[in-house]
PQR file of N, CA, C, O and H, with PARSE charges and radii, in Angstrom:
ATOM      1  N   MET A   1     294.810 -39.549-157.626 -0.4000 1.5000
ATOM      2  CA  MET A   1     295.174 -39.426-156.228 -0.0000 2.0000
ATOM      3  C   MET A   1     293.967 -39.680-155.325  0.5500 1.7000
ATOM      4  O   MET A   1     294.099 -40.280-154.258 -0.5500 1.4000
ATOM      5  N   GLU A   2     292.814 -39.230-155.747 -0.4000 1.5000
ATOM      6  CA  GLU A   2     291.633 -39.451-154.917 -0.0000 2.0000
ATOM      7  C   GLU A   2     291.268 -40.926-154.846  0.5500 1.7000
ATOM      8  O   GLU A   2     290.777 -41.396-153.820 -0.5500 1.4000
ATOM      9  H   GLU A   2     292.706 -38.743-156.614  0.4000 1.0000
ATOM     10  N   LYS A   3     291.505 -41.659-155.931 -0.4000 1.5000
ATOM     11  CA  LYS A   3     291.272 -43.097-155.902 -0.0000 2.0000
ATOM     12  C   LYS A   3     292.214 -43.763-154.902  0.5500 1.7000
ATOM     13  O   LYS A   3     291.814 -44.660-154.160 -0.5500 1.4000
ATOM     14  H   LYS A   3     291.904 -41.277-156.764  0.4000 1.0000
ATOM     15  N   SER A   4     293.457 -43.316-154.891 -0.4000 1.5000
ATOM     16  CA  SER A   4     294.426 -43.870-153.939 -0.0000 2.0000
ATOM     17  C   SER A   4     293.981 -43.598-152.505  0.5500 1.7000
ATOM     18  O   SER A   4     294.099 -44.466-151.641 -0.5500 1.4000
ATOM     19  H   SER A   4     293.782 -42.587-155.493  0.4000 1.0000
ATOM     20  N   LEU A   5     293.473 -42.406-152.255 -0.4000 1.5000
ATOM     21  CA  LEU A   5     292.988 -42.066-150.915 -0.0000 2.0000
ATOM     22  C   LEU A   5     291.834 -42.984-150.528  0.5500 1.7000
ATOM     23  O   LEU A   5     291.789 -43.483-149.403 -0.5500 1.4000
ATOM     24  H   LEU A   5     293.377 -41.700-152.957  0.4000 1.0000
ATOM     25  N   ASN A   6     290.902 -43.210-151.450 -0.4000 1.5000
ATOM     26  CA  ASN A   6     289.785 -44.110-151.163 -0.0000 2.0000
ATOM     27  C   ASN A   6     290.266 -45.532-150.917  0.5500 1.7000
ATOM     28  O   ASN A   6     289.732 -46.230-150.055 -0.5500 1.4000
ATOM     29  H   ASN A   6     290.938 -42.805-152.363  0.4000 1.0000
ATOM     30  N   ASP A   7     291.270 -45.962-151.669 -0.4000 1.5000
ATOM     31  CA  ASP A   7     291.838 -47.295-151.456 -0.0000 2.0000
ATOM     32  C   ASP A   7     292.474 -47.419-150.078  0.5500 1.7000
ATOM     33  O   ASP A   7     292.323 -48.439-149.406 -0.5500 1.4000
ATOM     34  H   ASP A   7     291.703 -45.395-152.370  0.4000 1.0000
ATOM     35  N   ILE A   8     293.177 -46.386-149.665 -0.4000 1.5000
ATOM     36  CA  ILE A   8     293.808 -46.406-148.339 -0.0000 2.0000
ATOM     37  C   ILE A   8     292.744 -46.433-147.244  0.5500 1.7000
ATOM     38  O   ILE A   8     292.873 -47.164-146.261 -0.5500 1.4000
ATOM     39  H   ILE A   8     293.299 -45.557-150.211  0.4000 1.0000
ATOM     40  N   LYS A   9     291.697 -45.635-147.420 -0.4000 1.5000
ATOM     41  CA  LYS A   9     290.622 -45.615-146.421 -0.0000 2.0000
ATOM     42  C   LYS A   9     289.936 -46.973-146.307  0.5500 1.7000
ATOM     43  O   LYS A   9     289.433 -47.329-145.241 -0.5500 1.4000
ATOM     44  H   LYS A   9     291.592 -45.042-148.218  0.4000 1.0000
ATOM     45  N   ALA A  10     289.913 -47.729-147.403 -0.4000 1.5000
ATOM     46  CA  ALA A  10     289.252 -49.032-147.408 -0.0000 2.0000
ATOM     47  C   ALA A  10     290.107 -50.140-146.800  0.5500 1.7000
ATOM     48  O   ALA A  10     289.599 -51.229-146.532 -0.5500 1.4000
ATOM     49  H   ALA A  10     290.321 -47.439-148.269  0.4000 1.0000
ATOM     50  N   LEU A  11     291.378 -49.885-146.580 -0.4000 1.5000
ATOM     51  CA  LEU A  11     292.260 -50.903-146.017 -0.0000 2.0000
ATOM     52  C   LEU A  11     291.857 -51.265-144.596  0.5500 1.7000
ATOM     53  O   LEU A  11     291.355 -50.427-143.847 -0.5500 1.4000
ATOM     54  H   LEU A  11     291.791 -49.001-146.798  0.4000 1.0000
ATOM     55  N   ASN A  12     292.079 -52.509-144.237 -0.4000 1.5000
ATOM     56  CA  ASN A  12     291.802 -52.993-142.896 -0.0000 2.0000
ATOM     57  C   ASN A  12     293.005 -52.687-141.999  0.5500 1.7000
ATOM     58  O   ASN A  12     294.119 -53.138-142.265 -0.5500 1.4000
ATOM     59  H   ASN A  12     292.487 -53.191-144.845  0.4000 1.0000
ATOM     60  N   ALA A  13     292.770 -51.928-140.952 -0.4000 1.5000
ATOM     61  CA  ALA A  13     293.840 -51.596-140.004 -0.0000 2.0000
ATOM     62  C   ALA A  13     293.665 -52.474-138.774  0.5500 1.7000
ATOM     63  O   ALA A  13     293.091 -52.047-137.772 -0.5500 1.4000
ATOM     64  H   ALA A  13     291.865 -51.561-140.736  0.4000 1.0000
ATOM     65  N   ASN A  14     294.161 -53.704-138.856 -0.4000 1.5000
ATOM     66  CA  ASN A  14     293.916 -54.675-137.792 -0.0000 2.0000
ATOM     67  C   ASN A  14     295.002 -54.711-136.714  0.5500 1.7000
ATOM     68  O   ASN A  14     294.977 -55.576-135.839 -0.5500 1.4000
ATOM     69  H   ASN A  14     294.627 -54.051-139.670  0.4000 1.0000
ATOM     70  N   SER A  15     295.947 -53.784-136.772 -0.4000 1.5000
ATOM     71  CA  SER A  15     296.943 -53.696-135.699 -0.0000 2.0000
ATOM     72  C   SER A  15     297.231 -52.215-135.443  0.5500 1.7000
ATOM     73  O   SER A  15     296.878 -51.356-136.251 -0.5500 1.4000
ATOM     74  H   SER A  15     295.967 -53.081-137.483  0.4000 1.0000
ATOM     75  N   ASP A  16     297.865 -51.933-134.327 -0.4000 1.5000
ATOM     76  CA  ASP A  16     298.147 -50.546-133.968 -0.0000 2.0000
ATOM     77  C   ASP A  16     299.079 -49.876-134.974  0.5500 1.7000
ATOM     78  O   ASP A  16     298.897 -48.708-135.315 -0.5500 1.4000
ATOM     79  H   ASP A  16     298.151 -52.631-133.671  0.4000 1.0000
ATOM     80  N   ASP A  17     300.077 -50.619-135.446 -0.4000 1.5000
ATOM     81  CA  ASP A  17     301.010 -50.055-136.425 -0.0000 2.0000
ATOM     82  C   ASP A  17     300.296 -49.714-137.728  0.5500 1.7000
ATOM     83  O   ASP A  17     300.500 -48.643-138.301 -0.5500 1.4000
ATOM     84  H   ASP A  17     300.226 -51.569-135.169  0.4000 1.0000
ATOM     85  N   ARG A  18     299.466 -50.627-138.181 -0.4000 1.5000
ATOM     86  CA  ARG A  18     298.724 -50.378-139.427 -0.0000 2.0000
ATOM     87  C   ARG A  18     297.753 -49.219-139.262  0.5500 1.7000
ATOM     88  O   ARG A  18     297.581 -48.410-140.173 -0.5500 1.4000
ATOM     89  H   ARG A  18     299.300 -51.497-137.715  0.4000 1.0000
ATOM     90  N   LYS A  19     297.127 -49.142-138.112 -0.4000 1.5000
ATOM     91  CA  LYS A  19     296.181 -48.053-137.859 -0.0000 2.0000
ATOM     92  C   LYS A  19     296.913 -46.718-137.897  0.5500 1.7000
ATOM     93  O   LYS A  19     296.424 -45.768-138.509 -0.5500 1.4000
ATOM     94  H   LYS A  19     297.267 -49.799-137.371  0.4000 1.0000
ATOM     95  N   ALA A  20     298.051 -46.630-137.269 -0.4000 1.5000
ATOM     96  CA  ALA A  20     298.830 -45.389-137.253 -0.0000 2.0000
ATOM     97  C   ALA A  20     299.292 -45.020-138.652  0.5500 1.7000
ATOM     98  O   ALA A  20     299.231 -43.854-139.042 -0.5500 1.4000
ATOM     99  H   ALA A  20     298.448 -47.401-136.772  0.4000 1.0000
ATOM    100  N   THR A  21     299.755 -46.008-139.409 -0.4000 1.5000
ATOM    101  CA  THR A  21     300.201 -45.753-140.780 -0.0000 2.0000
ATOM    102  C   THR A  21     299.043 -45.291-141.642  0.5500 1.7000
ATOM    103  O   THR A  21     299.189 -44.365-142.440 -0.5500 1.4000
ATOM    104  H   THR A  21     299.804 -46.955-139.093  0.4000 1.0000
ATOM    105  N   LYS A  22     297.899 -45.927-141.488 -0.4000 1.5000
ATOM    106  CA  LYS A  22     296.719 -45.552-142.267 -0.0000 2.0000
ATOM    107  C   LYS A  22     296.297 -44.122-141.932  0.5500 1.7000
ATOM    108  O   LYS A  22     296.007 -43.340-142.837 -0.5500 1.4000
ATOM    109  H   LYS A  22     297.780 -46.679-140.840  0.4000 1.0000
ATOM    110  N   GLU A  23     296.260 -43.777-140.668 -0.4000 1.5000
ATOM    111  CA  GLU A  23     295.866 -42.424-140.258 -0.0000 2.0000
ATOM    112  C   GLU A  23     296.822 -41.375-140.822  0.5500 1.7000
ATOM    113  O   GLU A  23     296.387 -40.326-141.298 -0.5500 1.4000
ATOM    114  H   GLU A  23     296.496 -44.412-139.933  0.4000 1.0000
ATOM    115  N   LYS A  24     298.112 -41.655-140.768 -0.4000 1.5000
ATOM    116  CA  LYS A  24     299.099 -40.703-141.293 -0.0000 2.0000
ATOM    117  C   LYS A  24     299.014 -40.594-142.811  0.5500 1.7000
ATOM    118  O   LYS A  24     299.175 -39.507-143.364 -0.5500 1.4000
ATOM    119  H   LYS A  24     298.466 -42.506-140.381  0.4000 1.0000
ATOM    120  N   SER A  25     298.765 -41.698-143.478 -0.4000 1.5000
ATOM    121  CA  SER A  25     298.629 -41.682-144.935 -0.0000 2.0000
ATOM    122  C   SER A  25     297.408 -40.880-145.354  0.5500 1.7000
ATOM    123  O   SER A  25     297.483 -40.075-146.282 -0.5500 1.4000
ATOM    124  H   SER A  25     298.634 -42.582-143.028  0.4000 1.0000
ATOM    125  N   VAL A  26     296.296 -41.089-144.687 -0.4000 1.5000
ATOM    126  CA  VAL A  26     295.077 -40.347-145.005 -0.0000 2.0000
ATOM    127  C   VAL A  26     295.298 -38.855-144.768  0.5500 1.7000
ATOM    128  O   VAL A  26     294.895 -38.033-145.591 -0.5500 1.4000
ATOM    129  H   VAL A  26     296.235 -41.743-143.933  0.4000 1.0000
ATOM    130  N   ALA A  27     295.923 -38.502-143.670 -0.4000 1.5000
ATOM    131  CA  ALA A  27     296.194 -37.091-143.383 -0.0000 2.0000
ATOM    132  C   ALA A  27     297.083 -36.475-144.454  0.5500 1.7000
ATOM    133  O   ALA A  27     296.850 -35.344-144.881 -0.5500 1.4000
ATOM    134  H   ALA A  27     296.251 -39.170-143.002  0.4000 1.0000
ATOM    135  N   LEU A  28     298.095 -37.208-144.888 -0.4000 1.5000
ATOM    136  CA  LEU A  28     298.995 -36.705-145.926 -0.0000 2.0000
ATOM    137  C   LEU A  28     298.244 -36.496-147.236  0.5500 1.7000
ATOM    138  O   LEU A  28     298.366 -35.444-147.863 -0.5500 1.4000
ATOM    139  H   LEU A  28     298.284 -38.126-144.541  0.4000 1.0000
ATOM    140  N   TYR A  29     297.475 -37.488-147.647 -0.4000 1.5000
ATOM    141  CA  TYR A  29     296.715 -37.353-148.891 -0.0000 2.0000
ATOM    142  C   TYR A  29     295.735 -36.185-148.804  0.5500 1.7000
ATOM    143  O   TYR A  29     295.597 -35.421-149.760 -0.5500 1.4000
ATOM    144  H   TYR A  29     297.377 -38.343-147.137  0.4000 1.0000
ATOM    145  N   GLU A  30     295.058 -36.040-147.671 -0.4000 1.5000
ATOM    146  CA  GLU A  30     294.093 -34.949-147.528 -0.0000 2.0000
ATOM    147  C   GLU A  30     294.773 -33.586-147.546  0.5500 1.7000
ATOM    148  O   GLU A  30     294.151 -32.594-147.924 -0.5500 1.4000
ATOM    149  H   GLU A  30     295.170 -36.661-146.895  0.4000 1.0000
ATOM    150  N   PHE A  31     296.015 -33.522-147.152 -0.4000 1.5000
ATOM    151  CA  PHE A  31     296.781 -32.285-147.215 -0.0000 2.0000
ATOM    152  C   PHE A  31     297.265 -32.006-148.639  0.5500 1.7000
ATOM    153  O   PHE A  31     297.234 -30.865-149.099 -0.5500 1.4000
ATOM    154  H   PHE A  31     296.521 -34.329-146.845  0.4000 1.0000
ATOM    155  N   VAL A  32     297.709 -33.052-149.327 -0.4000 1.5000
ATOM    156  CA  VAL A  32     298.345 -32.895-150.637 -0.0000 2.0000
ATOM    157  C   VAL A  32     297.343 -32.707-151.769  0.5500 1.7000
ATOM    158  O   VAL A  32     297.609 -31.930-152.686 -0.5500 1.4000
ATOM    159  H   VAL A  32     297.734 -33.979-148.953  0.4000 1.0000
ATOM    160  N   ILE A  33     296.215 -33.382-151.738 -0.4000 1.5000
ATOM    161  CA  ILE A  33     295.273 -33.335-152.856 -0.0000 2.0000
ATOM    162  C   ILE A  33     294.837 -31.910-153.205  0.5500 1.7000
ATOM    163  O   ILE A  33     294.851 -31.566-154.387 -0.5500 1.4000
ATOM    164  H   ILE A  33     295.999 -34.014-150.993  0.4000 1.0000
ATOM    165  N   PRO A  34     294.450 -31.060-152.248 -0.5600 1.5000
ATOM    166  CA  PRO A  34     294.065 -29.695-152.624  0.2800 2.0000
ATOM    167  C   PRO A  34     295.227 -28.906-153.249  0.5500 1.7000
ATOM    168  O   PRO A  34     295.013 -28.123-154.175 -0.5500 1.4000
ATOM    169  N   VAL A  35     296.430 -29.106-152.758 -0.4000 1.5000
ATOM    170  CA  VAL A  35     297.592 -28.431-153.320 -0.0000 2.0000
ATOM    171  C   VAL A  35     297.832 -28.922-154.738  0.5500 1.7000
ATOM    172  O   VAL A  35     298.087 -28.124-155.640 -0.5500 1.4000
ATOM    173  H   VAL A  35     296.604 -29.742-152.006  0.4000 1.0000
ATOM    174  N   TYR A  36     297.754 -30.220-154.936 -0.4000 1.5000
ATOM    175  CA  TYR A  36     297.935 -30.805-156.264 -0.0000 2.0000
ATOM    176  C   TYR A  36     296.911 -30.236-157.249  0.5500 1.7000
ATOM    177  O   TYR A  36     297.255 -29.851-158.366 -0.5500 1.4000
ATOM    178  H   TYR A  36     297.547 -30.868-154.204  0.4000 1.0000
ATOM    179  N   LYS A  37     295.653 -30.189-156.818 -0.4000 1.5000
ATOM    180  CA  LYS A  37     294.598 -29.676-157.695 -0.0000 2.0000
ATOM    181  C   LYS A  37     294.834 -28.218-158.057  0.5500 1.7000
ATOM    182  O   LYS A  37     294.607 -27.807-159.195 -0.5500 1.4000
ATOM    183  H   LYS A  37     295.373 -30.502-155.910  0.4000 1.0000
ATOM    184  N   LYS A  38     295.285 -27.448-157.093 -0.4000 1.5000
ATOM    185  CA  LYS A  38     295.523 -26.027-157.334 -0.0000 2.0000
ATOM    186  C   LYS A  38     296.701 -25.813-158.281  0.5500 1.7000
ATOM    187  O   LYS A  38     296.637 -24.957-159.164 -0.5500 1.4000
ATOM    188  H   LYS A  38     295.469 -27.781-156.168  0.4000 1.0000
ATOM    189  N   GLU A  39     297.752 -26.566-158.109 -0.4000 1.5000
ATOM    190  CA  GLU A  39     298.987 -26.353-158.858 -0.0000 2.0000
ATOM    191  C   GLU A  39     299.010 -27.048-160.220  0.5500 1.7000
ATOM    192  O   GLU A  39     299.646 -26.550-161.149 -0.5500 1.4000
ATOM    193  H   GLU A  39     297.804 -27.261-157.392  0.4000 1.0000
ATOM    194  N   TYR A  40     298.336 -28.174-160.355 -0.4000 1.5000
ATOM    195  CA  TYR A  40     298.514 -28.993-161.555 -0.0000 2.0000
ATOM    196  C   TYR A  40     297.241 -29.211-162.371  0.5500 1.7000
ATOM    197  O   TYR A  40     297.254 -29.989-163.325 -0.5500 1.4000
ATOM    198  H   TYR A  40     297.819 -28.579-159.600  0.4000 1.0000
ATOM    199  N   THR A  41     296.153 -28.545-162.020 -0.4000 1.5000
ATOM    200  CA  THR A  41     294.958 -28.687-162.855 -0.0000 2.0000
ATOM    201  C   THR A  41     294.472 -27.349-163.329  0.5500 1.7000
ATOM    202  O   THR A  41     293.473 -27.273-164.046 -0.5500 1.4000
ATOM    203  H   THR A  41     296.143 -27.913-161.245  0.4000 1.0000
TER
END
């Protein structure tokens, strides 16, 4: 999951829609990763 987050952060957000999607995706991953680590590791 952390690799996926890094991949998303590396994406080029060259339009407003892509920028918004990227920001929401990063926020979701940053919210989910600690929960995932706590529950499944």
